[in-house]
C-alpha positions as CSV (number, residue, x, y, z in Angstrom):
1,X,0.1,0.1,0.0
2,X,1.4,3.5,-0.9
3,X,1.5,6.5,1.0
4,X,-1.2,8.0,-1.1
5,X,-3.6,5.0,-0.8
6,X,-2.9,4.9,2.9
7,X,-3.8,8.8,3.2
8,X,-7.1,8.2,1.1
9,X,-8.1,5.5,3.3
10,X,-7.6,7.5,6.3
11,X,-9.4,10.6,5.0
12,X,-12.4,8.1,4.2
13,X,-12.4,6.6,7.6
14,X,-12.3,10.2,9.2
15,X,-15.2,11.2,7.0
16,X,-17.2,8.0,8.2
17,X,-16.2,8.5,11.7
18,X,-17.3,12.3,11.7
19,X,-20.7,11.0,9.9
20,X,-21.1,8.2,12.7
21,X,-20.0,10.7,15.5
22,X,-22.9,13.2,14.1
23,X,-25.6,10.4,13.9
24,X,-24.5,9.1,17.5
25,X,-25.1,12.8,18.9
26,X,-28.5,12.8,17.2
27,X,-29.4,9.5,18.6
28,X,-28.3,10.7,22.1
29,X,-30.4,14.1,21.8
30,X,-33.1,11.8,20.6
31,X,-32.8,9.4,23.6
32,X,-32.7,12.3,26.0
33,X,-36.1,13.6,24.4
34,X,-37.8,10.3,24.7
35,X,-36.6,10.0,28.3
36,X,-38.0,13.4,29.1
37,X,-41.4,12.3,27.2
38,X,-41.3,9.1,29.3
39,X,-41.0,10.8,32.7
40,X,-43.8,13.3,31.7
41,X,-46.1,10.4,30.6
42,X,-45.3,8.5,33.7
43,X,-46.2,11.7,36.0
44,X,-49.3,11.9,33.9
45,X,-50.3,8.2,34.4
46,X,-49.6,8.5,38.3
47,X,-52.0,11.6,38.3
48,X,-54.7,9.6,36.2
49,X,-54.3,6.6,38.6
50,X,-54.8,8.9,41.4
51,X,-57.9,10.3,40.1
52,X,-59.2,7.0,39.2
53,X,-58.8,5.8,42.7
54,X,-60.6,8.7,44.0
55,X,-63.3,8.3,41.5
56,X,-63.8,4.7,42.3
57,X,-63.9,5.5,46.1
58,X,-66.5,8.0,45.4
59,X,-68.6,5.5,43.0
60,X,-68.4,3.0,45.8
61,X,-69.6,5.6,48.3
62,X,-72.5,6.6,46.1
63,X,-73.5,2.9,45.3
64,X,-73.6,2.2,49.2
65,X,-75.8,5.2,49.8
66,X,-78.0,4.1,47.1
67,X,-78.4,0.5,48.5
68,X,-79.3,2.0,51.8
69,X,-81.7,4.3,50.4
70,X,-83.5,1.7,48.5
71,X,-83.4,-0.9,51.3
72,X,-85.0,1.9,53.6
73,X,-87.6,2.9,51.2
74,X,-88.5,-0.3,49.6
75,X,-92.2,-1.4,50.9
76,X,-91.7,0.3,54.0
77,X,-94.4,2.3,55.6
78,X,-94.0,5.6,57.5
79,X,-93.6,4.8,61.1
80,X,-96.9,6.5,62.0
81,X,-98.6,4.0,59.5
82,X,-96.9,0.9,61.0
83,X,-98.4,1.4,64.4
84,X,-101.2,-0.8,65.5
85,X,-103.4,2.2,66.7
86,X,-105.3,4.0,63.9
87,X,-105.1,7.4,65.3
88,X,-105.6,8.7,61.7
89,X,-108.2,7.2,59.4
90,X,-106.4,6.4,56.4
91,X,-108.3,6.1,53.1
92,X,-106.8,5.0,50.1
93,X,-107.6,7.0,47.0
94,X,-107.4,3.9,44.6
95,X,-109.3,1.3,46.2
96,X,-111.3,3.5,48.7
97,X,-110.2,0.8,51.6
98,X,-109.5,2.0,55.2
99,X,-106.3,1.8,57.0
100,X,-103.8,2.7,54.2
101,X,-103.1,5.1,51.3
102,X,-102.3,4.8,47.7
103,X,-98.4,4.3,47.8
104,X,-99.1,1.4,50.1
105,X,-102.4,0.0,48.3
106,X,-101.9,-3.9,48.2
107,X,-104.3,-3.8,45.1
108,X,-101.9,-1.7,43.3
109,X,-98.4,-3.0,44.4
110,X,-99.2,-6.6,46.0
111,X,-99.0,-7.5,49.7
112,X,-95.6,-7.3,50.9
113,X,-94.0,-10.4,52.6
114,X,-94.4,-8.7,56.2
115,X,-98.1,-8.5,55.9
116,X,-98.8,-11.7,54.2
117,X,-100.9,-14.1,56.2
118,X,-101.3,-17.8,56.4
119,X,-104.6,-19.0,55.2
120,X,-107.3,-18.9,58.0
121,X,-110.0,-21.3,58.2
122,X,-113.4,-20.0,59.5
123,X,-115.7,-22.0,61.4
124,X,-115.7,-24.2,64.4
125,X,-114.7,-27.6,64.5
126,X,-116.0,-29.5,67.6
127,X,-113.8,-32.1,68.8
128,X,-115.3,-35.6,69.1
129,X,-115.6,-36.5,72.9
130,X,-115.5,-40.0,73.9
131,X,-117.9,-40.0,76.7
132,X,-119.6,-43.3,77.4
């Protein structure tokens, strides 16, 4: 190999080295930008997870309140209506029956379990006596 060939090879290698060094610098900048974006995205994800946890907690509270409200109001008469005494004469607007009002009318809504009665047989059945 001659000196001129060696010089040309050297200059070619230097040009490739400069080119590769420039690409490496660009890649380092791009990596830094991507890392910054990654940290920003991770921070945003953390904020969203916190908000999601807070909203799920609120949703559970609302569900529990709704369950309690439904359980309290479903087929439950007002306390003054549940008493045995009929201090007020309740008259139903629907069936004109006494002792209840329209929201609690059995003909409209059916009889609730707490008020269902066992069948009652009317009449008197005398026992057969074995007197001799």
